[in-house]
C-alpha positions as CSV (number, residue, x, y, z in Angstrom):
1,M,0.0,0.0,0.0
2,S,1.4,3.4,-1.0
3,K,1.7,6.2,1.5
4,P,-1.0,8.9,0.9
5,N,0.2,12.3,-0.4
6,P,0.3,14.7,2.6
7,I,-0.8,17.6,0.4
8,W,-4.0,16.9,-1.5
9,K,-5.3,19.5,-3.9
10,P,-8.1,19.0,-6.4
11,H,-7.8,20.5,-9.8
12,V,-10.1,23.5,-10.1
13,T,-11.8,23.7,-13.5
14,V,-14.6,25.7,-15.1
15,A,-17.1,24.6,-17.8
16,A,-19.9,26.1,-19.7
17,V,-23.3,24.7,-20.7
18,I,-24.2,26.8,-23.7
19,E,-27.6,26.1,-25.3
20,K,-29.1,27.5,-28.5
21,N,-32.2,26.0,-30.1
22,Q,-32.0,22.9,-28.0
23,H,-28.4,22.3,-29.2
24,F,-25.3,22.5,-26.9
25,L,-22.0,24.0,-27.9
26,M,-19.4,21.2,-27.6
27,V,-15.7,21.0,-28.5
28,K,-14.0,18.0,-30.0
29,E,-10.6,17.8,-28.3
30,R,-7.6,15.5,-28.0
31,C,-7.2,14.0,-24.5
32,S,-4.8,11.2,-23.6
33,G,-4.4,10.3,-27.3
34,Q,-8.2,10.1,-28.0
35,L,-10.7,12.4,-29.5
36,V,-13.4,13.3,-27.0
37,L,-16.4,15.6,-26.8
38,N,-16.5,18.1,-23.9
39,Q,-18.1,21.4,-23.0
40,P,-15.8,24.4,-23.4
41,A,-13.8,24.0,-20.2
42,G,-10.4,24.3,-18.6
43,H,-8.3,25.0,-15.5
44,L,-8.5,28.0,-13.3
45,E,-5.2,29.9,-13.7
46,N,-3.2,31.6,-10.9
47,G,-4.6,35.1,-10.2
48,E,-7.9,34.5,-12.0
49,D,-11.4,34.6,-10.6
50,L,-13.9,32.0,-11.8
51,I,-15.9,34.3,-14.2
52,T,-12.7,35.5,-15.8
53,A,-11.6,31.9,-16.2
54,I,-14.7,30.7,-17.9
55,K,-14.8,33.7,-20.3
56,R,-11.2,33.0,-21.2
57,E,-11.7,29.2,-21.7
58,V,-14.8,29.6,-23.9
59,L,-13.0,32.2,-26.0
60,E,-9.9,30.0,-26.4
61,E,-11.8,26.8,-27.2
62,T,-14.6,28.2,-29.4
63,T,-13.5,31.8,-30.4
64,C,-16.8,33.0,-29.1
65,Q,-17.2,35.7,-26.4
66,F,-19.1,34.2,-23.4
67,E,-21.3,36.1,-21.0
68,P,-22.2,33.9,-18.0
69,S,-25.7,34.3,-16.6
70,A,-25.8,31.7,-13.8
71,L,-24.1,28.7,-12.2
72,I,-25.4,25.3,-13.0
73,A,-23.5,23.2,-10.5
74,I,-20.3,22.8,-8.5
75,Q,-19.2,19.2,-9.1
76,L,-16.6,17.0,-7.5
77,W,-15.4,14.1,-9.6
78,R,-12.6,11.5,-9.7
79,K,-12.5,8.7,-12.3
80,H,-10.8,6.3,-10.0
81,A,-8.5,6.2,-6.9
82,Q,-5.3,6.8,-8.9
83,F,-6.8,9.6,-10.9
84,P,-6.8,13.3,-9.9
85,T,-9.8,14.8,-8.3
86,F,-11.6,17.7,-10.1
87,L,-13.6,20.5,-8.5
88,R,-15.6,21.7,-11.5
89,V,-17.6,25.0,-11.5
90,C,-20.2,24.8,-14.3
91,F,-21.8,28.0,-15.8
92,T,-24.4,28.8,-18.3
93,G,-24.8,31.9,-20.5
94,T,-24.7,33.1,-24.0
95,V,-22.1,33.4,-26.7
96,S,-21.4,35.6,-29.6
97,E,-20.7,34.3,-33.1
98,P,-17.3,32.7,-33.5
99,D,-14.4,35.0,-34.5
100,P,-13.1,33.4,-37.8
101,T,-9.8,35.3,-37.4
102,Q,-8.9,33.6,-34.1
103,P,-7.4,30.1,-33.9
104,L,-8.8,27.4,-31.6
105,D,-6.7,26.6,-28.6
106,D,-4.1,23.8,-28.8
107,G,-5.8,20.4,-28.6
108,I,-9.2,21.6,-29.8
109,I,-10.0,20.1,-33.1
110,S,-13.5,21.6,-33.8
111,T,-16.7,22.9,-32.3
112,H,-20.1,21.5,-32.8
113,W,-23.7,22.2,-31.8
114,L,-25.3,18.9,-30.7
115,N,-28.6,18.1,-29.1
116,R,-29.2,15.9,-26.1
117,D,-29.9,12.8,-28.2
118,D,-26.7,13.2,-30.2
119,L,-24.8,13.3,-26.9
120,N,-26.6,10.3,-25.5
121,H,-25.7,8.3,-28.6
122,Q,-22.0,9.3,-28.1
123,K,-21.7,8.7,-24.3
124,Q,-18.5,6.7,-24.9
125,R,-16.9,9.7,-26.6
126,L,-17.7,12.2,-23.7
127,R,-14.7,13.4,-21.7
128,S,-16.4,12.6,-18.4
129,P,-19.8,11.8,-17.0
130,L,-20.0,15.5,-15.9
131,V,-20.9,16.5,-19.5
132,L,-24.3,14.8,-19.5
133,E,-24.8,15.4,-15.8
134,S,-24.5,19.2,-16.2
135,I,-26.7,19.2,-19.2
136,S,-29.4,17.3,-17.2
137,Q,-29.0,19.9,-14.4
138,Y,-29.4,22.7,-17.0
139,L,-32.4,21.1,-18.6
140,S,-34.1,20.6,-15.2
141,G,-33.9,24.4,-14.7
142,Q,-31.2,24.4,-12.1
143,R,-29.7,27.9,-11.9
144,I,-27.6,29.4,-9.1
145,P,-27.1,33.2,-9.1
146,L,-23.6,34.4,-9.9
147,T,-23.8,36.5,-6.7
148,L,-22.9,33.3,-4.9
149,L,-19.3,33.8,-6.1
150,N,-17.0,36.0,-4.2
151,S,-13.4,36.7,-5.2
152,L,-10.9,38.4,-3.0
153,I,-7.9,37.9,-5.2
154,T,-5.2,40.5,-5.4
155,V,-2.7,40.3,-8.2
């Protein structure tokens, strides 16, 4: 049995459930050598607040400006015991049209608007179970005001 790490820190990530006409904005990305589908998402960077992080991630991965309107969920997930733990803050909001002059972030292959049935049929291609879980929470009407978030970060 291995000794537990004395310093345990989950990876803090942000994600966006973006819906238009019953279709959700998804990115096809390369992860561990496989192509997977995910919501626009990524890691919180040093000195960032959560809203700045999600706006940056959506822009980098889709070339769209994102305006968050609510939180959908705060999720804790670990694939298995040897896998890192993720604390994922999931937002919803609206996006602009993509900027064709901007490149997609490294690792992002393409963006797609997919409906719930499309995603259900591709469960094995989803990056994590949090993708469908957050869409279910969104479709159930779960919304948490952004005023829940407080940032006291000095740069």
